[in-house]
ROSE-257359 format. One line per 4 residues: their letters; for each residue z negated, y negated, x of N, C-alpha, C. Coordinates in nm, 3 decimals. Layout:
N
A = Z,Y,X,Z,Y,X,Z,Y,X  ...
***
This chain:
112
MFPD = -0.132,1.085,-2.489,-0.045,1.143,-2.589,0.064,1.224,-2.520  0.093,1.337,-2.575,0.195,1.425,-2.517,0.329,1.399,-2.583  0.437,1.414,-2.507,0.570,1.391,-2.565,0.606,1.500,-2.666  0.687,1.464,-2.761,0.740,1.562,-2.856,0.838,1.650,-2.778
MGTW = 0.803,1.774,-2.757,0.883,1.862,-2.673,1.022,1.887,-2.730  1.040,1.859,-2.858,1.173,1.876,-2.916,1.271,1.769,-2.870  1.221,1.652,-2.833,1.310,1.544,-2.792,1.284,1.496,-2.650  1.185,1.553,-2.585,1.147,1.507,-2.450,1.257,1.538,-2.351
NGRI = 1.290,1.440,-2.264,1.399,1.456,-2.169,1.351,1.505,-2.032  1.224,1.546,-2.023,1.174,1.599,-1.897,1.125,1.494,-1.800  1.125,1.368,-1.842,1.080,1.260,-1.755,0.966,1.186,-1.821  0.879,1.133,-1.739,0.767,1.055,-1.790,0.811,0.910,-1.798
GDKG = 0.774,0.843,-1.903,0.809,0.702,-1.917,0.877,0.679,-2.050  0.891,0.557,-2.089,0.950,0.520,-2.216,1.101,0.538,-2.213  1.150,0.634,-2.290,1.294,0.659,-2.304,1.364,0.677,-2.170  1.297,0.741,-2.076,1.360,0.769,-1.948,1.351,0.655,-1.847
AVQV = 1.288,0.544,-1.885,1.275,0.431,-1.794,1.183,0.466,-1.678  1.200,0.397,-1.567,1.119,0.421,-1.448,0.985,0.350,-1.461  0.879,0.423,-1.432,0.743,0.368,-1.436,0.704,0.323,-1.295  0.655,0.200,-1.282,0.610,0.147,-1.153,0.461,0.172,-1.140
VHWG = 0.423,0.243,-1.032,0.284,0.277,-1.006,0.238,0.198,-0.883  0.115,0.153,-0.884,0.054,0.073,-0.777,0.111,-0.069,-0.773  0.137,-0.127,-0.891,0.187,-0.264,-0.899,0.086,-0.362,-0.839  -0.041,-0.326,-0.837,-0.144,-0.413,-0.780,-0.115,-0.450,-0.635
RARQ = -0.047,-0.362,-0.562,-0.010,-0.392,-0.423,0.089,-0.508,-0.416  0.182,-0.512,-0.509,0.277,-0.623,-0.514,0.206,-0.750,-0.561  0.119,-0.736,-0.659,0.044,-0.851,-0.710,-0.043,-0.912,-0.600  -0.106,-0.828,-0.520,-0.187,-0.877,-0.408,-0.100,-0.954,-0.308
FYSE = 0.019,-0.900,-0.281,0.110,-0.964,-0.186,0.152,-1.102,-0.236  0.195,-1.111,-0.363,0.242,-1.242,-0.409,0.128,-1.338,-0.441  0.006,-1.288,-0.452,-0.106,-1.381,-0.467,-0.129,-1.458,-0.337  -0.090,-1.398,-0.225,-0.103,-1.461,-0.095,0.024,-1.535,-0.053
RKEA = 0.137,-1.497,-0.112,0.267,-1.558,-0.080,0.338,-1.590,-0.211  0.307,-1.707,-0.263,0.358,-1.748,-0.394,0.511,-1.743,-0.403  0.580,-1.764,-0.291,0.726,-1.765,-0.293,0.785,-1.627,-0.326  0.704,-1.523,-0.321,0.752,-1.387,-0.352,0.731,-1.348,-0.498
EVAL = 0.652,-1.424,-0.571,0.612,-1.383,-0.706,0.729,-1.363,-0.801  0.814,-1.461,-0.814,0.925,-1.451,-0.910,1.017,-1.335,-0.873  1.052,-1.324,-0.748,1.143,-1.217,-0.704,1.082,-1.079,-0.728  0.954,-1.062,-0.702,0.891,-0.931,-0.725,0.881,-0.898,-0.874
KQWK = 0.852,-0.997,-0.955,0.847,-0.973,-1.100,0.986,-0.939,-1.154  1.090,-1.003,-1.103,1.226,-0.970,-1.144,1.262,-0.828,-1.099  1.222,-0.791,-0.978,1.247,-0.657,-0.927,1.181,-0.554,-1.019  1.055,-0.579,-1.055,0.981,-0.486,-1.142,1.052,-0.470,-1.277
AKVQ = 1.096,-0.579,-1.335,1.165,-0.573,-1.464,1.292,-0.489,-1.455  1.366,-0.505,-1.347,1.488,-0.425,-1.327,1.454,-0.276,-1.312  1.351,-0.247,-1.236,1.311,-0.107,-1.216,1.269,-0.046,-1.348  1.188,-0.116,-1.423,1.137,-0.061,-1.549,1.245,-0.041,-1.654
SAQW = 1.355,-0.112,-1.643,1.463,-0.092,-1.739,1.567,0.009,-1.688  1.551,0.054,-1.564,1.645,0.149,-1.505,1.620,0.290,-1.559  1.722,0.372,-1.553,1.710,0.512,-1.592,1.769,0.596,-1.479  1.692,0.608,-1.372,1.736,0.680,-1.255,1.702,0.827,-1.265
TNFS = 1.796,0.912,-1.227,1.769,1.055,-1.217,1.789,1.104,-1.073  1.847,1.019,-0.989,1.868,1.055,-0.848,1.890,0.927,-0.766  1.902,0.946,-0.634,1.917,0.831,-0.544,2.044,0.752,-0.573  2.150,0.818,-0.611,2.275,0.749,-0.642,2.261,0.657,-0.762
DRRQ = 2.183,0.698,-0.862,2.158,0.612,-0.978,2.092,0.482,-0.935  2.001,0.491,-0.840,1.929,0.375,-0.790,2.026,0.274,-0.730  2.134,0.322,-0.670,2.235,0.234,-0.609,2.300,0.142,-0.713  2.307,0.186,-0.837,2.366,0.102,-0.942,2.280,-0.020,-0.971
TFSS = 2.150,-0.007,-0.951,2.057,-0.116,-0.978,2.032,-0.201,-0.854  2.012,-0.134,-0.740,1.980,-0.201,-0.613,2.069,-0.143,-0.503  2.185,-0.200,-0.486,2.280,-0.145,-0.388,2.234,-0.162,-0.244  2.145,-0.256,-0.218,2.101,-0.280,-0.080,1.979,-0.197,-0.039
ADLV = 1.918,-0.127,-0.132,1.801,-0.045,-0.097,1.846,0.077,-0.018  1.764,0.114,0.080,1.799,0.226,0.168,1.689,0.331,0.168  1.730,0.453,0.198,1.636,0.563,0.215,1.601,0.570,0.363  1.473,0.546,0.396,1.427,0.545,0.534,1.302,0.634,0.543
EGKV = 1.312,0.739,0.622,1.201,0.831,0.643,1.141,0.880,0.511  1.226,0.912,0.416,1.181,0.966,0.289,1.132,0.865,0.188  1.141,0.738,0.222,1.097,0.632,0.132,1.214,0.539,0.101  1.207,0.474,-0.012,1.311,0.378,-0.048,1.262,0.239,-0.009
VFNI = 1.342,0.169,0.069,1.310,0.035,0.116,1.396,-0.064,0.037  1.329,-0.148,-0.041,1.397,-0.249,-0.122,1.390,-0.383,-0.052  1.502,-0.452,-0.049,1.508,-0.587,0.006,1.477,-0.684,-0.107  1.376,-0.767,-0.086,1.334,-0.862,-0.188,1.360,-1.003,-0.136
CWNE = 1.417,-1.086,-0.220,1.438,-1.227,-0.187,1.526,-1.240,-0.063  1.642,-1.176,-0.069,1.743,-1.182,0.038,1.687,-1.141,0.174  1.618,-1.027,0.175,1.560,-0.967,0.297,1.440,-1.043,0.354  1.390,-1.140,0.282,1.271,-1.210,0.333,1.148,-1.119,0.324
FRLI = 1.148,-1.032,0.222,1.037,-0.939,0.201,1.092,-0.798,0.183  1.007,-0.700,0.206,1.045,-0.559,0.187,0.940,-0.491,0.101  0.986,-0.410,0.011,0.899,-0.328,-0.070,0.930,-0.183,-0.037  0.829,-0.109,0.007,0.844,0.031,0.046,0.789,0.116,-0.067
AIVK = 0.867,0.213,-0.113,0.825,0.294,-0.227,0.863,0.440,-0.209  0.787,0.522,-0.275,0.821,0.663,-0.288,0.870,0.678,-0.432  0.989,0.731,-0.449,1.044,0.746,-0.583,1.053,0.894,-0.617  0.992,0.931,-0.728,0.999,1.067,-0.780,1.094,1.063,-0.900
FELG = 1.222,1.082,-0.869,1.324,1.070,-0.973,1.302,1.166,-1.088  1.257,1.288,-1.055,1.238,1.389,-1.159,1.127,1.352,-1.256  1.035,1.265,-1.215,0.926,1.221,-1.301,0.950,1.083,-1.360  1.049,1.013,-1.308,1.074,0.877,-1.354,0.968,0.780,-1.305
RLYI = 0.915,0.805,-1.184,0.808,0.721,-1.131,0.845,0.665,-0.994  0.803,0.541,-0.971,0.818,0.476,-0.842,0.679,0.432,-0.798  0.637,0.480,-0.682,0.506,0.449,-0.628,0.521,0.346,-0.517  0.464,0.228,-0.535,0.471,0.125,-0.431,0.374,0.162,-0.320
QDVM = 0.427,0.177,-0.201,0.343,0.206,-0.085,0.296,0.076,-0.021  0.388,-0.020,-0.005,0.353,-0.143,0.063,0.456,-0.252,0.031  0.413,-0.375,0.041,0.501,-0.492,0.032,0.468,-0.578,0.152  0.570,-0.626,0.220,0.547,-0.701,0.344,0.663,-0.795,0.373
TDKE = 0.642,-0.879,0.473,0.750,-0.966,0.518,0.849,-0.882,0.599  0.967,-0.935,0.617,1.066,-0.865,0.698,1.017,-0.847,0.842  0.948,-0.948,0.894,0.896,-0.938,1.031,0.797,-0.823,1.044  0.710,-0.806,0.945,0.614,-0.695,0.947,0.687,-0.561,0.937
YVKG = 0.791,-0.558,0.855,0.870,-0.436,0.840,0.935,-0.396,0.973  0.997,-0.491,1.038,1.065,-0.465,1.166,0.967,-0.414,1.271  0.844,-0.464,1.266,0.741,-0.419,1.362,0.689,-0.279,1.327  0.727,-0.225,1.213,0.687,-0.089,1.175,0.553,-0.080,1.107
KWKR = 0.503,-0.192,1.052,0.372,-0.193,0.986,0.363,-0.086,0.876  0.470,-0.062,0.808,0.470,0.030,0.694,0.456,0.177,0.736  0.479,0.207,0.861,0.471,0.345,0.909,0.327,0.389,0.939  0.234,0.294,0.940,0.095,0.325,0.973,0.021,0.386,0.858
***
């Protein structure tokens, strides 16, 4: 279905909310590490209710997330896990690239 161009705000998603793409990557991660499930689901709910138009808007929701090599790195569960994403603010979409432990992140697994 196409948006009503008379009221469309130029972003994809429900009322400007951020759409999470590749959630299966997070689901796969927490299926192997049950301790991450609740935190990742809470993170997703916060993202989906956010209305980001730029990187500064993201700071209002997740102040600890950083921009690293063009990707946004989210700290999950007090830095125990990291979620690496590409955020297209103009489209209202967040693409999950990878979810990993902090140890894997430090070793640079996400750069491969």
